[in-house]
N, C-alpha and C positions, 0 to 999 in steps of 0.2 A: 426314315421314310422308306417303305417297302418299294422295290422296283419291279419284282416279278409280277406278271399279269396272268391270270387264269383265262386263257383265250377260249377254252371250251365253255366257260361261264359267260364271257363277255363278248362273244362273237358267234351267235347262233343262226344268223340269217344269211341266206345265199340267194341272190336274185337271178344268177346266170348259171345254167347247166348245159354243158355240151355232152350229148349222149353218144356221139359217134355217128349218128344219123341225122340229128336235128339239134337246133339251138333252142332250149327251153328258157323262156323269160318269165319270171314272176310278174304278172300283170298288176302294176302298181296303181292302175286306175281303180282297181276294185278293193284295195286295202282300206281300211283294216278289217273289213267284214268277210272277205273271201280271199283265200290264197290259191288263185288259180294261175297256171302256167300257160303261156302261149307257146305253141310248138311251131318254130319257124323252119321251113325246109328249103327256102331259097332266099337269096340276098334281098329281093324286093320286099319279102315279108319282114326281114329284119329292118330294112329302111322304114317300112310303115310303122313298125313297133317304136322306133326311135322318134319318128315324126309325131306319132299320136301319144307320146308320153307313157306308153306301156313300160318302157324302160327309160330311165332318166338318171341325171347325175353325170357329170362330165367323164369320170373315169369309166363308169359302166357303159356309157354310150360308146367310148372307144373300144372297149373290149367286145361289146356286141357286134360293132362294125367289123372288127377283125374276124370274128367267127362268120359274119356275113360273107367275107371274102372266101372263106373256106367253102362255104355252101355255093357260092357262084362258081367256084372251080369245078364243081361236080357237074355243071351244066355245059362245060365246053370239052372239046376233044382236040386239044392242042398237043402237037408232037414235041415241041421244044419249050423251054421257059420263056424265050422271047415271043413266041407266038401266043402263049398263055397271057403274057403281060398285055399284049394288044387286045386280045379277046375279052380280057377281064376289065379293061378300063371303063367301059360304059357303066358296068355294075359298080365299080368303085366311085365313079362320079355321082351316081344316084345315091349311094350310101352317104357321100360327103355332103350332098344337098339337103339331107333330112333335117339337120339342125346347124345353122350357120355360126353360132356364137362360141360354142364349146371347142376350144382348140384341141382337145384330146381326140376328137373325131378325126380330124385331118392328120394329127400326129400318128395315130394308130394305123391309118390307111397308108401313110408314108412308110411306116415300118413294114408293112405287108408288101408294098411295092419293092422295097430294098431287098426283102427276103426272097422275093421271086426272082429279082435280077441276079441274085448271087447263087441261086439254086442251079443244080445240075438239070439237064434235060430229062433225065430219068426220075429225078426226085423232087420235082418242083411242087407237087401236091403235098408231099409230106413236109416239105419246108415251110409251106403256108400254115399247116396245122400246128407244126412246131412253134412258129412265131406267135400265133394267136394264144397258144397255151403259155408261152413265156410272158406275153403282155399281161395276162390274167394273174400269173404267179407273181411277177414283179410288182404288180400293183398291191396285192395283199401284203408282201414284205415291206413295201414302202409305207403303207398305212400303219403297220404296227411300229415302224421306226418313228414316223411323225407323231404318233400317239405319245410315245415316251418323251420326245423332244418338246412337244407342245405342253404336255402336262407339267414338265419341270419348270415352266414359267409361272405356274399358278400356285399361289400360297395355300397351305392347308386350310381346308374348310371354306373355300370360297364359293360364292354363287356364280353361275355361268348362265348367260342367255345365248341361245343359238336360233338360227333362222333357216327356214327351208328344211331339206333333208340331205345330210352329208355323211350317212352312215353305211352300213353293209348294203343297204338297198341302192345306193348310188355308186358303188365300187365293187371290187372283187370280194370285199369282206372287211370288217372292222371299221372302216370309214375313215374320213379325213378329219373334219372338225369333230364329228361324233367319236372318232377314234381317240382324239385328245380328251374328250369328255369321258369315254369308257376308261382310259388309262387313268385319268384324274380320279374317277370314282374308285377305281381299284386300289389306288395309292393313297386315298384319303384326302387328296388335294381338292376335289370338287365335293362340296357338301350339299348343294342344291342345284338342280338343272331347271331352267325355264325354256320353254319352246314357244316361239312365236307361231301363230296359226298359219301364216304365209298364204294369203289370198293371191290369186283366185282359185288355185288348185288345192290349197290347204295341205301342202306337203308337210308342214310342221304338225298340224293336228292329225292328219290321217296316217302319216308315215313315221316321223320322228317319235312321237309319243308312243305309238304302237311298237316300234322297233326297240326303243329303250325298255318297254314293259317286258318284251321277250327276255331281256337280260336281267330282270329284276331291279331295274333302275327307275326310281320314281321321278317323273318329269311333270312340272306344273305347267299347263297350257295357259298362255295368255293371248288376248287379242292383240294384233299388230299394233294398234293405236295405243296400247297400254305400255309399251316399251319404255318411253321416256319417264313416265310416272314410276315405273319399277325401278329404273336406274336412280332417280331422285331419292327413292326409299332407302337406298344404301344396301339393298339385298344382292346386287350384282356387282362383281369386281371385274368380270371379263365378258365381252361379247366374242364368241368364237364362231366363225363361218367358214364356208368353203369357197371355191372360186371356179369360175368356168374359163377365165383367161386372166393371166397376170402379165402386164406389160413390162417393157424394158426399164421403165422408171419406177415400177412398183404399183402403178395404177391397177385396180382389180375390177373386173366384171364379175358380177355374181347376181343371184336371184333378185328381182325387183324388191325394193325395201331395204336392201343392205346399206345403200348410201345414207338413208336417213338414220339408220341405227348408228352408223359411224359418226355422223354429226352429233347425235344425242349422246353418244358415249364420250366424245371429246368434251362436250359442255359439262358433263356430270363427273368428269375424272375417272371414267371407266375405261379400262384397257381394251384394245380391239385387235384380235388375232385372226389372221387368214391362214388356212390350212389347205394345202393342195400339193399333189405330187409335182415333181419338176417337169412332168410332160405338159402341165398346165401353164408353164412359163413360156411366153412368147417374146423372145428378145428381138424378133423382127418387127414387132409393133411398138413403136416409140412410147405412145401414151394412149390413155383410154379414149381420147377424142377420135382416134382412128378405128375404133372397134365397131363392127357392124351389130347393132342391137336388134335382136329378133322381135318382131311384133306378131302376136297371135290374134286369132279371131276375136273381135270385140264382143262377140256373143258369149264368151267365157265369163265376162263380167255381169251378164244379165241375169244370172241365176246361181243357185247353190245346190249341188247334188241333183241337177236335173230339174229343179224346181225354179221357175222364173220368179224373180223378186223385183223387176224393174218394169215399168210401163212400156207398152209398145211405142216405138218411134224415138227412143232415147239413144243417142250416140254414145260410144265409149272409145277410149284409148287403152290399149292393152300391151305395153312393152313388157317383155318377159325378164329383162335384165336391166340393171343400172351399173354405173361405174363409180366406184369409191376412189377418190384421189389418194395418192400414196401418202400425202401429208396427214391423213386421218388414220393411217394404219400403224400400229405399234410394233407388230411382229408379222413377218411372213415365215411360215413353217413349211419346209418340204423335207423330203427324205435325205437331201443333201445338207441340211443344217437349218439354222435360224437366222433370218435377216431382221435385225432390229431397226426401227425407224427407216424403212427402205427408201432409197433414191436410186438415180441411175448409176452412180458410181458404185454403190453397195451391190446393186443387182448385177452389174458387169463383173465384179469381184466374185460373187457367188456362183455365176453362171457364165464363165469365160468362154466356153466352147459350145454354148447352147444354141 
């Protein structure tokens, strides 16, 4: 089985560009029909892009927020690193409030705070920029490592179902769950890819299918409600998803709809893999019951693509994430390694100082 991966072929999309003057974010709300970049020139514009889903995916949110701190630093005139830390804190708080569930956001901002506190008074701006660049570089390296580790679990010729978008669009590049799929395709382990549409924002239909198409990987789109029937057909051997937060016991918060996929996978004997960088692991949160689940505007359920499909006066409930219990997870893959059948003891062993 080949292990080398042609990254130039299987990693063509980049959602985040730092120009030196601005942060350019591929506006994912307009994909797949337009590839427009938002130019963010201050931290509040970055926070708005995160909140409004122009940039999305837990790792990408963290990277964007780190560059948002760099932009915020340009708006203050602090003489020392300590003064800068005090003056920047309101901007960091606004960035942190943009999306509450993805742990990578708070993690990246904590790294930026630590870099600032360790910086010299003369070099604190450069230290912030260096740290943001390091967060982005490390994420890409982690994704490539996870791709190989996760693909190694998949038998040659397998069918794989994925949910939401966990690729280059959601990260610094290559992707988490899509990184496993890309590596699996390159190595002949993944024979067929199925993508759930992922209502209400259709990230699977709009983003995942488009992103794989850029790399020449055929993906078959299915309605979310067709997943159980697909599993029953025997065409899928693995469900591979990302995560926005992984708890100390292995419970996983991810895009709404993940939980029901895990239940269906267990019923049909299909394996369930979660792929995320170690920055997504939150050993301070004991279990999924303690996670704040973000709820968005119910109006997002009232239509598709800007066209209303629901009668006036109909209420809606719109949680963005759900929690999959660790008992339904067969493997958690991070750049640090693979945790099979995760539980508290195994997570503590894998992440002792996290």
